[in-house]
C-alpha positions in Angstrom: -1.6 25.8 28.2 1.9 27.2 28.5 3.9 28.3 25.5 6.5 25.6 26.2 3.8 22.9 26.4 2.4 24.0 23.0 5.9 24.0 21.5 6.4 20.5 22.8 3.1 19.3 21.3 4.0 20.8 17.9 7.4 19.3 18.0 6.1 15.8 18.9 3.4 16.0 16.2 5.8 17.2 13.6 8.4 14.5 14.5 5.7 11.8 14.4 4.5 12.9 11.0 7.9 12.9 9.4 8.9 9.7 11.2 5.7 7.9 10.1 6.4 8.5 6.4 9.2 5.9 6.5 7.1 3.3 8.5 4.1 1.2 7.7 3.2 0.9 11.4 4.1 3.2 14.2 4.6 2.0 17.7 2.4 4.1 19.9 4.2 6.3 22.4 3.1 6.0 26.0 0.2 8.4 26.7 1.0 11.8 28.2 -1.6 13.8 29.9 -2.3 17.4 29.0 -3.0 19.4 32.2 -5.9 21.4 30.6 -7.1 19.0 27.9 -10.6 19.1 29.2 -10.7 22.9 29.0 -9.1 23.2 25.6 -11.0 23.3 22.4 -9.5 20.8 20.0 -10.9 20.9 16.4 -9.9 20.2 12.8 -10.0 21.7 9.4 -10.0 19.7 6.2 -7.4 21.0 3.7 -7.1 20.4 0.0 -4.0 18.5 -1.1 -2.5 17.8 -4.6 -4.4 15.8 -7.2 -7.8 16.5 -5.8 -7.1 14.8 -2.4 -7.6 15.9 1.2 -5.7 16.2 4.4 -6.4 17.9 7.7 -5.0 20.2 10.3 -5.6 20.0 14.1 -6.2 23.1 16.0 -6.0 23.7 19.8 -7.9 26.8 21.0 -8.1 27.9 17.4 -4.3 27.7 16.7 -3.0 25.1 14.2 -0.7 22.6 15.9 -0.3 20.1 13.1 -0.7 20.2 9.3 -1.3 16.8 7.8 -1.4 16.9 4.0 -0.8 13.2 3.6 -2.0 9.9 5.2 -0.3 9.5 8.6 1.6 6.3 9.2 2.0 5.6 5.5 5.0 5.8 3.2 4.7 8.4 0.5 2.9 11.7 0.2 -0.6 10.6 -1.0 -3.4 12.2 0.8 -7.0 10.9 1.3 -9.2 10.4 -1.7 -12.3 11.8 0.0 -13.0 14.6 2.5 -14.9 12.0 4.6 -11.8 9.8 5.0 -9.7 12.8 6.1 -12.5 13.7 8.6 -12.6 10.2 10.1 -8.8 10.3 10.7 -8.9 13.9 12.1 -11.6 12.9 14.5 -9.6 9.9 15.7 -6.6 12.1 16.2 -8.6 14.5 18.3 -10.1 11.6 20.3 -6.6 10.3 21.1 -5.4 13.8 22.1 -8.4 14.2 24.5 -7.5 10.8 25.9 -4.0 12.2 26.6 -2.1 10.4 23.8 0.6 12.9 22.8 1.7 12.6 20.1 -1.4 10.9 18.7 -0.1 8.1 16.6 -2.0 5.9 14.1 -1.3 2.4 13.1 -2.1 0.8 9.8 -4.7 -1.4 11.6 -6.5 1.7 12.8 -6.6 3.2 9.3 -7.9 -0.1 7.9 -10.6 -0.2 10.6 -11.7 3.3 9.6 -11.8 2.0 6.0 -9.5 4.8 4.8 -6.8 2.4 3.5 -7.0 -1.1 2.2 -5.2 -4.0 3.9 
């Protein structure tokens, strides 16, 4: 992946994260394809957040491209109550990235379906 492509991904993920704080539901962006998505290793780390909560970071080829210390797509800064909830969302984000959705946006409905937020 070229340096400019990586910077674009970081910018898009950062913008989506900040933008989502003010919205209850995010309208998904049209999917973009990564030229080498099938060759890249996309993984996640669970991170500790304030008040004994959890967030995650997404890594591409071992490099952090997003740091998500709060619930994406939700107003406020509250993170996930359990490590398992953060893992569910991180795995969905990775699945979306591998399917070419850049930035990988999450709706409230998806979060409810994962049982990480209540309706």
